[in-house]
C-alpha positions as a Markdown table, in Angstrom:
| # | Residue | x | y | z |
|---|---|---|---|---|
| 1 | Met | 6.8 | 45.2 | -13.9 |
| 2 | Pro | 9.2 | 44.6 | -11.0 |
| 3 | Ile | 11.6 | 41.7 | -11.3 |
| 4 | Asn | 10.1 | 39.9 | -8.2 |
| 5 | Lys | 6.6 | 40.0 | -9.6 |
| 6 | Phe | 8.0 | 38.7 | -12.9 |
| 7 | Arg | 9.8 | 35.9 | -11.1 |
| 8 | Asp | 6.7 | 35.1 | -9.1 |
| 9 | Val | 4.5 | 34.9 | -12.2 |
| 10 | Thr | 7.0 | 32.9 | -14.0 |
| 11 | Glu | 7.3 | 30.4 | -11.2 |
| 12 | Ala | 3.5 | 30.0 | -10.9 |
| 13 | Leu | 3.3 | 29.4 | -14.7 |
| 14 | Leu | 6.0 | 26.8 | -14.6 |
| 15 | Ala | 4.3 | 25.1 | -11.7 |
| 16 | Lys | 1.0 | 25.0 | -13.6 |
| 17 | Thr | 2.7 | 23.7 | -16.7 |
| 18 | Lys | 4.5 | 20.9 | -14.7 |
| 19 | Leu | 1.2 | 19.9 | -12.9 |
| 20 | Ala | -0.6 | 19.7 | -16.3 |
| 21 | Glu | 2.1 | 17.5 | -17.7 |
| 22 | Glu | 2.1 | 15.2 | -14.8 |
| 23 | Arg | -1.7 | 15.0 | -14.9 |
| 24 | Ser | -1.6 | 14.2 | -18.6 |
| 25 | Lys | 1.0 | 11.6 | -18.1 |
| 26 | Ala | -1.0 | 10.0 | -15.3 |
| 27 | Glu | -4.1 | 9.9 | -17.6 |
| 28 | Glu | -2.1 | 8.3 | -20.4 |
| 29 | Glu | -0.7 | 5.6 | -18.1 |
| 30 | Ala | -4.2 | 5.0 | -16.7 |
| 31 | Ala | -5.6 | 4.6 | -20.2 |
| 32 | Lys | -2.8 | 2.0 | -20.9 |
| 33 | Glu | -3.7 | -0.2 | -17.9 |
| 34 | Pro | -6.4 | -2.8 | -18.6 |
| 35 | Glu | -9.7 | -2.4 | -16.8 |
| 36 | Ile | -10.4 | -5.3 | -14.4 |
| 37 | Ser | -13.8 | -6.3 | -13.5 |
| 38 | Thr | -15.5 | -5.9 | -10.2 |
| 39 | Glu | -15.4 | -9.7 | -9.8 |
| 40 | Glu | -11.6 | -9.7 | -10.5 |
| 41 | Gln | -11.0 | -6.9 | -8.1 |
| 42 | Thr | -13.0 | -8.8 | -5.3 |
| 43 | Ile | -10.9 | -12.0 | -6.0 |
| 44 | Leu | -7.7 | -10.1 | -5.8 |
| 45 | Leu | -8.7 | -8.4 | -2.6 |
| 46 | Leu | -9.8 | -11.8 | -1.0 |
| 47 | Gln | -6.5 | -13.3 | -2.0 |
| 48 | Gln | -4.6 | -10.5 | -0.3 |
| 49 | Ile | -6.7 | -10.9 | 2.9 |
| 50 | Arg | -6.1 | -14.7 | 2.8 |
| 51 | Asp | -2.4 | -14.3 | 2.4 |
| 52 | Glu | -2.2 | -11.7 | 5.2 |
| 53 | Leu | -4.2 | -13.9 | 7.5 |
| 54 | Ala | -1.9 | -16.8 | 6.7 |
| 55 | Arg | 1.2 | -14.7 | 7.5 |
| 56 | Gln | -0.4 | -13.6 | 10.8 |
| 57 | Asn | -1.4 | -17.2 | 11.7 |
| 58 | Ala | 2.2 | -18.4 | 10.9 |
| 59 | Arg | 3.6 | -15.7 | 13.1 |
| 60 | Asn | 1.3 | -16.4 | 15.9 |
| 61 | Thr | 1.9 | -20.2 | 15.9 |
| 62 | Gln | 5.7 | -19.4 | 16.0 |
| 63 | Asn | 5.2 | -17.3 | 19.2 |
| 64 | Val | 2.9 | -19.8 | 21.1 |
| 65 | Pro | 4.9 | -21.6 | 23.7 |
| 66 | Asn | 4.7 | -25.4 | 24.1 |
| 67 | Asp | 3.3 | -27.1 | 27.3 |
| 68 | Ser | 6.8 | -27.5 | 28.9 |
| 69 | Asp | 7.4 | -23.7 | 28.6 |
| 70 | Thr | 4.5 | -22.8 | 30.7 |
| 71 | Val | 4.2 | -23.2 | 34.5 |
| 72 | Ala | 1.2 | -25.5 | 34.2 |
| 73 | Gly | 3.0 | -27.5 | 31.6 |
| 74 | Ala | 6.1 | -27.9 | 33.7 |
| 75 | Val | 4.1 | -29.2 | 36.6 |
| 76 | Ala | 2.3 | -31.6 | 34.4 |
| 77 | Val | 5.6 | -32.8 | 32.8 |
| 78 | Arg | 7.2 | -33.6 | 36.1 |
């Protein structure tokens, strides 16, 4: 068997072994994590949406000019 072929086969087997080990480790970690119900997942998702909307609203209110900053507001203030 040529050395290059031997090296290629060895690298392929090492890659397969590493992939299998990573998959096994991921499965073990997934088994350790407690399952959450569909209702709990929905609540968590809705809380994330609420929090993101609150952040966007806070950002938008910071960027809204007050009346004296606008042309119409400047005329009305005078």
